[in-house]
C-alpha positions as CSV (number, residue, x, y, z in Angstrom):
1,M,117.4,76.3,94.5
2,S,116.4,72.7,94.3
3,S,114.6,71.4,91.3
4,F,111.5,70.6,93.3
5,L,111.1,74.2,94.7
6,S,111.0,76.1,91.5
7,K,110.1,79.8,91.3
8,D,106.5,79.0,90.4
9,R,106.2,76.6,93.3
10,L,107.6,79.1,95.7
11,I,105.1,81.7,94.5
12,G,102.3,79.2,94.8
13,L,103.4,78.3,98.4
14,F,103.7,82.0,99.3
15,C,100.2,82.8,97.9
16,F,98.7,79.8,99.8
17,V,100.3,81.0,103.1
18,F,98.9,84.5,102.4
19,A,95.5,83.1,101.6
20,S,95.5,81.1,104.8
21,Y,96.5,84.2,106.8
22,V,93.6,86.2,105.2
23,W,91.2,83.4,106.0
24,Y,92.3,83.3,109.6
25,E,92.2,87.1,110.1
26,A,88.8,87.4,108.5
27,G,87.5,85.2,111.3
28,T,88.6,87.8,113.9
29,F,86.4,90.6,112.4
30,P,83.7,91.8,114.8
31,T,80.2,90.8,113.9
32,S,77.0,92.8,114.0
33,D,73.4,91.8,114.6
34,F,72.3,94.2,111.8
35,D,74.4,92.5,109.1
36,A,73.0,89.2,107.9
37,V,76.1,88.3,105.8
38,G,78.8,89.4,108.2
39,P,82.2,90.9,107.5
40,T,84.0,87.6,106.9
41,L,82.2,86.4,103.8
42,Y,84.0,88.5,101.1
43,P,87.6,88.2,102.5
44,R,87.1,84.5,103.0
45,F,85.8,84.1,99.5
46,L,88.8,85.9,98.1
47,A,91.1,83.9,100.3
48,T,89.5,80.7,99.0
49,V,90.0,81.8,95.4
50,I,93.6,82.8,96.0
51,G,94.3,79.6,97.9
52,L,92.9,77.4,95.1
53,A,94.8,79.3,92.5
54,A,98.0,79.0,94.5
55,L,97.4,75.3,94.9
56,I,97.0,74.9,91.1
57,I,100.1,76.9,90.5
58,F,102.1,74.8,93.0
59,L,100.8,71.5,91.6
60,K,101.2,72.4,87.9
61,A,104.7,74.0,88.2
62,K,107.4,72.3,86.3
63,P,110.8,71.8,88.0
64,E,113.6,74.0,86.9
65,N,116.7,72.6,85.5
66,A,120.0,74.3,86.5
67,A,121.1,74.7,82.9
68,G,117.9,76.6,81.9
69,A,117.8,78.8,84.9
70,S,118.2,82.5,84.1
71,R,118.5,85.7,86.0
72,P,115.0,87.1,86.9
73,K,114.0,90.2,85.0
74,C,112.5,93.0,87.0
75,G,111.1,95.1,84.1
76,S,107.7,93.6,84.1
77,F,107.5,93.8,87.9
78,L,108.5,97.4,87.9
79,Y,106.0,98.1,85.1
80,V,103.2,96.6,87.2
81,I,104.2,98.5,90.3
82,L,104.4,101.9,88.5
83,L,101.1,101.2,86.7
84,S,99.5,100.4,90.0
85,V,100.8,103.6,91.6
86,A,99.4,105.6,88.6
87,Y,96.1,103.8,89.0
88,A,95.8,104.8,92.6
89,A,96.8,108.4,91.8
90,L,94.2,108.7,89.0
91,L,91.4,106.9,90.7
92,N,89.8,109.9,92.4
93,P,90.2,112.5,89.7
94,L,89.2,110.3,86.8
95,G,86.8,107.9,88.6
96,F,86.7,104.1,88.9
97,I,85.5,103.1,85.3
98,P,87.9,105.3,83.2
99,T,90.9,104.6,85.4
100,T,90.2,100.8,85.5
101,V,89.7,100.8,81.7
102,L,93.1,102.6,81.3
103,F,94.8,100.2,83.7
104,L,93.5,97.1,82.1
105,L,94.3,98.4,78.6
106,C,97.9,99.1,79.6
107,M,98.2,95.7,81.3
108,V,96.8,93.7,78.4
109,I,98.7,95.6,75.7
110,Y,102.0,95.1,77.6
111,F,101.6,91.4,78.4
112,D,99.7,90.1,75.3
113,P,102.1,89.1,72.6
114,S,99.6,89.0,69.7
115,E,99.4,91.5,66.8
116,M,98.9,95.1,67.8
117,K,95.6,95.6,65.9
118,V,94.0,92.5,67.4
119,R,95.5,93.3,70.8
120,L,94.0,96.8,70.9
121,R,90.5,95.7,69.8
122,N,90.4,92.8,72.2
123,A,92.0,94.8,75.0
124,A,89.6,97.7,74.6
125,L,86.5,95.4,74.6
126,Y,87.8,93.4,77.6
127,A,88.7,96.5,79.6
128,V,85.4,98.3,79.1
129,L,83.2,95.3,79.8
130,F,85.2,94.2,82.8
131,S,85.3,97.7,84.3
132,V,81.6,98.2,83.9
133,F,80.9,94.7,85.4
134,L,83.2,95.5,88.4
135,Y,81.5,98.9,88.9
136,L,78.0,97.3,88.8
137,F,79.0,94.5,91.0
138,F,80.7,96.5,93.7
139,A,78.8,99.8,93.5
140,R,75.3,98.7,92.8
141,L,75.1,95.1,94.2
142,L,77.4,95.4,97.2
143,G,76.9,99.1,97.9
144,V,80.7,100.0,97.8
145,L,81.3,103.7,97.3
146,L,83.5,104.0,94.2
147,P,84.8,107.3,92.9
148,G,82.7,108.6,90.0
149,G,85.2,111.1,88.7
150,V,84.5,112.5,85.3
151,L,81.4,110.2,84.9
152,H,79.9,111.2,88.3
153,G,76.7,112.7,86.8
154,L,76.2,109.7,84.4
155,L,76.5,107.0,87.1
156,G,73.7,108.4,89.2
């Protein structure tokens, strides 16, 4: 691989192409006279965020030198895939908030290199607040039906 096209730049390029595809496809969604916002707003918003992040990754990536290049490790990738499968499997029985809290806790604990006591406290606070924020944003503000699970009666 050339020094200009490092792994980070390839990932940035791939994500930018993906965001461009999502942007284009969102424009093909059928519109309705009853929906003032339209079906393209949210996918195009996400595509814009992904595209900008991909551009930043591409521009800030440092070239790799051949001496420092190492074989890619698939442990973290496999961890994320398995955790995502577990998240999807537990989403209906446990509900959105508890499953998302568990998912975020597992992700932060695995990828945060700080001390375990600090990591658990920060991860728990982050996971609970972000999960509740996501639930309120999607379920209450946007009207997306999310599984209530064990908290079904409490969420109203």
